[in-house]
C-alpha positions in Angstrom: -16.5 224.4 105.8 -12.8 223.9 105.4 -11.7 221.4 102.8 -8.7 219.2 103.5 -6.0 219.1 100.8 -5.8 215.9 98.8 -2.9 213.5 98.8 -4.2 211.9 95.6 -5.0 208.3 95.2 -3.6 205.0 93.8 -5.0 203.9 90.5 -3.6 200.8 88.8 -0.4 200.9 90.9 0.2 204.6 90.1 -0.2 207.5 92.4 -2.4 210.2 90.9 -2.3 213.8 92.3 -4.9 216.2 90.8 -3.8 219.8 90.6 -4.8 223.1 89.0 -2.4 225.5 87.3 -2.4 228.8 89.2 -1.1 232.2 88.1 2.0 231.8 90.2 2.9 228.7 88.2 3.0 230.5 84.8 5.1 233.0 82.9 3.7 236.3 81.5 2.1 234.4 78.6 0.1 232.1 80.9 2.2 229.0 80.1 3.7 227.0 83.0 7.3 228.1 83.6 9.5 225.1 82.9 11.1 224.9 86.5 7.6 224.6 88.0 7.2 221.1 86.6 9.9 220.1 89.1 7.7 221.4 91.9 4.7 219.5 90.5 6.5 216.2 90.4 8.1 216.7 93.8 4.6 217.1 95.3 3.6 213.9 93.5 6.4 211.9 95.0 5.9 213.5 98.5 2.2 212.6 98.5 2.9 209.1 97.2 5.1 208.6 100.2 2.5 210.1 102.5 -0.2 207.9 101.1 2.0 204.9 101.6 2.1 205.9 105.3 5.6 207.4 105.2 6.4 210.9 106.5 9.7 212.3 105.4 10.2 214.3 108.6 9.7 211.1 110.7 12.3 209.4 108.5 14.8 212.2 109.3 13.9 212.3 113.0 13.6 208.6 113.7 16.1 207.0 111.2 18.4 209.9 110.4 17.8 209.5 106.7 16.4 211.6 103.9 15.4 211.0 100.3 17.1 213.2 97.7 17.0 213.4 94.0 20.2 212.0 92.5 19.3 212.0 88.8 16.4 213.5 86.9 15.6 213.4 83.2 12.6 215.6 82.2 11.1 215.7 78.8 8.8 218.7 78.1 6.2 217.5 75.5 3.4 220.1 75.5 2.7 223.2 77.6 0.3 223.4 80.5 -1.6 226.7 80.8 -3.2 228.9 83.4 -6.3 227.3 85.0 -5.6 223.8 83.4 -6.7 220.9 85.5 -3.7 218.6 85.5 -2.6 215.5 87.3 0.8 214.2 88.3 1.1 210.5 87.9 4.0 208.8 89.8 4.9 205.1 89.4 7.8 203.5 91.3 9.8 201.4 88.9 12.6 200.1 91.0 13.5 199.7 94.7 17.2 199.1 95.4 19.4 199.0 98.5 19.9 202.7 98.9 17.8 204.1 96.1 14.6 204.0 94.2 13.4 205.1 90.7 10.2 206.6 89.6 8.5 207.5 86.3 6.4 210.6 86.7 4.1 212.2 84.2 2.3 215.5 84.2 -1.0 215.0 82.2 -4.0 217.0 81.1 -7.1 215.2 80.0 -5.2 212.0 79.4 -2.4 213.6 77.4 1.2 213.7 78.5 2.6 217.2 79.0 5.9 216.3 80.6 7.6 213.0 81.5 10.4 212.5 84.1 12.6 209.6 85.1 13.8 210.2 88.6 16.4 208.3 90.7 16.0 209.0 94.4 18.9 208.3 96.8 18.6 207.6 100.5 21.3 209.5 102.5 22.3 209.9 106.1 22.8 213.1 108.1 26.3 213.4 106.7 25.0 213.2 103.1 26.4 209.6 102.5 24.3 206.9 100.9 22.5 204.7 103.3 20.2 201.6 102.9 16.5 202.3 102.8 15.1 201.6 106.3 13.1 198.3 106.5 9.9 200.3 107.3 10.3 202.4 104.2 11.0 199.3 102.0 8.0 197.5 103.5 5.7 200.5 102.8 6.9 200.8 99.2 7.3 197.2 98.2 3.5 196.7 97.6 3.5 199.5 95.1 6.3 197.9 93.1 4.5 194.5 93.3 1.2 196.0 92.3 2.7 197.5 89.2 4.4 194.3 88.0 1.0 192.6 88.0 -0.6 195.4 86.1 1.6 195.1 83.0 
């Protein structure tokens, strides 16, 4: 029986994406290579959008817009290792006219391993800033509202 990949789930206004560290994610010592944390958090953001009913390819085809990382600050706190069960937690913190911000954490057994603050810009086909389409904003607003009530 073929198992479908998970998109994760929403827990307390936060998207949670479970993952396992594979050999390809690590360096020769079995520790996750630093650049792979960027891949992990990208998957978390992409699956958060997908779970909110947004497909990035549809945004490009229908609206002519894409979401791109504008700024990222990543703190490495502790290493993840081969075969660790980790989770990427993604919380939208701000929704603006042509951008959004997210706090993303890579965790193992409730302990933070890496923490990223990410600002995502909405751009058009020419690479210029463009307002988030109304459909995108409508899909993401409930996540922002849910979080403000959880604090």
